[in-house]
C-alpha positions in Angstrom: 2.3 -4.0 -15.3 3.5 -4.6 -11.7 6.0 -7.5 -11.2 4.0 -9.0 -8.3 0.8 -9.0 -10.5 2.7 -10.8 -13.3 3.9 -13.5 -10.9 0.4 -13.9 -9.4 -1.2 -14.3 -12.8 1.3 -16.9 -13.8 0.9 -18.9 -10.6 -2.9 -18.3 -10.2 -2.4 -16.6 -6.8 -4.7 -14.1 -5.0 -3.4 -10.7 -4.3 -4.4 -7.9 -1.8 -4.5 -4.5 -3.4 -4.5 -1.3 -1.3 -5.3 1.9 -3.1 -4.1 5.4 -2.4 -7.1 6.1 -0.1 -6.3 3.1 2.1 -9.0 0.7 1.0 -8.1 -2.9 0.4 -9.6 -5.6 -1.9 -8.6 -9.2 -2.4 -8.9 -11.1 -5.7 -7.3 -12.9 -8.6 -5.5 -10.6 -11.1 -6.1 -11.2 -14.8 -4.5 -9.9 -18.0 -5.9 -6.6 -19.2 -5.8 -5.2 -22.8 -4.8 -1.9 -21.1 -1.5 -2.2 -19.3 -2.4 0.9 -17.1 -5.4 -0.9 -15.6 -5.3 -3.8 -13.0 -8.2 -6.2 -13.7 -9.1 -8.1 -10.5 -11.6 -10.9 -10.2 -13.2 -10.8 -6.8 -16.2 -12.6 -5.1 -18.2 -9.4 -5.7 -17.3 -9.3 -9.4 -14.6 -7.9 -11.6 -12.9 -4.6 -10.7 -10.8 -2.4 -12.9 -8.3 -0.4 -10.9 -5.9 2.2 -12.5 -2.3 1.3 -11.5 -1.8 5.0 -10.6 -4.3 4.5 -7.8 -2.6 1.4 -6.4 -0.5 2.0 -3.3 0.5 -1.6 -2.5 0.2 -5.1 -3.9 0.7 -8.2 -1.7 0.6 -11.8 -3.1 -1.1 -14.4 -1.0 0.8 -17.7 -0.8 -0.8 -21.0 0.1 1.2 -23.7 1.9 0.4 -27.2 0.8 -0.5 -29.6 3.5 2.0 -32.4 2.4 4.8 -30.0 3.4 3.3 -29.6 6.9 3.0 -33.4 7.6 6.8 -33.8 7.7 7.3 -30.9 10.0 7.7 -31.5 13.7 5.6 -29.2 15.8 
């Protein structure tokens, strides 16, 4: 399993997955019984993507508002 996917699962973060044909999908990764398959929970439903078809994985980080209140803009 990909390192970024493992981190996203532990931290309940969304990821953007781009496949080898250039298509992108956003969702929450989940553990799969098959380590060669990425299980992604999306608003359209669950997707199973073979890791061999994954070109890039990007984690989406959220910034909490209490950090922003102390910043001078």
